[in-house]
N, C-alpha and C positions, 0 to 999 in steps of 0.2 A: 872484512871482505877485501879492502884495498891492501892490507898486509899480506893476505894470501896471494893476490895477484902479483904483488911485487916479489914475494918469495918464489912463486912459481916461475915468474919471468927470470928471476935471478938463477934459478936452477936450469932453465932452458939455456940461458947464456953460458952458465958454468959447463954444461955438457957440450957446448959448441954447436948447438942446434937451435934454429929459430922455428917458430910454428906458423910461418907465413902461409903454408898450404893447409893449416888446421890440424895437421897430423903431429902427434907428440914425438919427442926425440927418442931415438932408439940407439943408445950407445953402450959400450962395454958388453956385459952379458945380455943386455936387453936386445941386442942385435938378433938374438934367437927368438924374440917375441914376434909372433905373427899377427899384424893388425889386419882385421877383416876389411875388405873394400867397403862394405856397408855393414853397420852393426846388425846383429841378428838377435832374435828373442833369446833370452837366457832359458835354461832348462826349467820346467815347471814341476818335475817329479819331486816327491817328498824325500827327506832324509830325517834323521832323528837327533834330538838334543842329548846331552849327557844324561838327562833324567828319563830318556826314552820317549819324550813327547815328539810327534810328528811336526815338522816345520818344512818351509821351502823358501826360495829366494824372495818371493813376494812379501814375506814377513819382514824383510829388511828394506822395505820401500823407502826410496829417497836417498839411500846411501850408495857410495861407491864401494864395490866389493872385490876382493881378491879371493877367489874360490880355489883352494888347493886340494887336489886329490892325492891322497897319500896312503901309506900303510906301514906298520911298524917293521915288516920284514923287508921293505924296499930300502936298500943302502943309500941311494941319492935322496930319497925322501927324508930319511933320518938326518942326513947331513944338512939339509936346508931348513929343517924345523926351527933351530935357534934363530935364524935370520927372520923367519916369519914371526917368531915371538917378539923380537926386537922391533920389527915393523909395526906390529900391533901396539906395542908399548909407545912408540913414537907417534904414530898417526891415528891409531884407533879412537873411536868416539862416535858422536852423532852423525858425522859425515862420511866415515870410512870404517870398514871392518875387514879383518882377515877371517875367512871361514875355512878352516882345515877340515876336510871331509875324509874320515878314516874308513877305508874299505876292508879292514880287518874282519874276517867272519866271526872271530871270537869277541868282537865288540869291546865294550868298556873294560872287561877283565884283562885285556892286554894293552889297551890304549892308556888307561889311567896310570898303571905302573910305569909305562914308557914316559909319560909326561912327568912324573915324579923324578925318575932317573935322569931325564934330560934337563930337568930344572926349568920347565916351561911354566911360566907364571901368568902370562897375559892372554895366551891363546885359549879360546873356548874349545870344548870337545863336541864335535858333531860326528855322527856315525851313519854309515851306508852299508850295513852288513849284507844286505841282499843284492847290492850293486845296481839297484834300479835307477838311482839318481846318476851314478857314474855312467851307466849304459846310455841314459837319455841325453847325456852331454856329449856323446861321441868321443869319449876318452879312449885313447888307443893304448896308453901305457902310463905308468906312474914314475915320477910325479908329473902331473899336468896342472897348469894354473890358468884360470880364466880371469880376465878383468871385466867386470860388469859395471856399466855406468848407472847413474841415478835413475834412468828411465826403465831399467831392467833389461838392457840390451848387452850382450856380450860384444865387446869391442875388439877383442883379440884374445890370444892364448899362447902359452909356451909349453912345449913338451920338453921335459927334462928339468933338472935342478937349477937353482940360481941363488945368488946372494940378494934376497928381497930387501934387505936393509941398506943396500948400496945407494950412492947418490944417483946413479942411473935409473934404478928401479923406482926410487922416490920421485925423480923428475917425471917418469911415465905416469905414475899414479897421480901426482899433483896436477897434471894436465887435466885430468878428469875431475879432480876435486874443485877446481876453480869454476867449472861449469855448473850453473845452478838451474839445471833443466827442470821442467815440470815433471814430476814423477808419476803423474796420473796414468800413463799406459801400463804401469804394473797393476795387475789385479790383486786386490787384497783377498786373503782366504776367507771363505764364508761358511 
């Protein structure tokens, strides 16, 4: 835990921002990231796993999530997917996960070949073919990325693509990783 705090503090210093007001640094491309004045409940609608099983954000209880809405036909989405794969390789685990939610209507039959062609090795596949999850999130265009804290609250979002494996993006994410909030407000699926 101490190592994480030192690392997160070092990243805050490296980006030239202090967290005196409790808000994370927003530098570089992350200046486009919109922090909500007050965290809001994350979407509850279901989406599907690669195997076609229903899941939702509550299934990731206690983890910080970067939820990315994308599609194979969206050029900016395609451009940012490798950086999301590198971010998942770097930070993914018990505390953090990247959840790329594909809204392609053809589902796995177009998403899986895209992953293979793009060489995406670490990102899981999630599908929202009927767009219910995407609509429930208030997404206006692709790509859109939400940052969800451990308590299941959306702390902010970015519309448009970004280099998610950049120092600035990692500093933003690590700000929420160092918080060990009680995840109990997230309801488990029953």
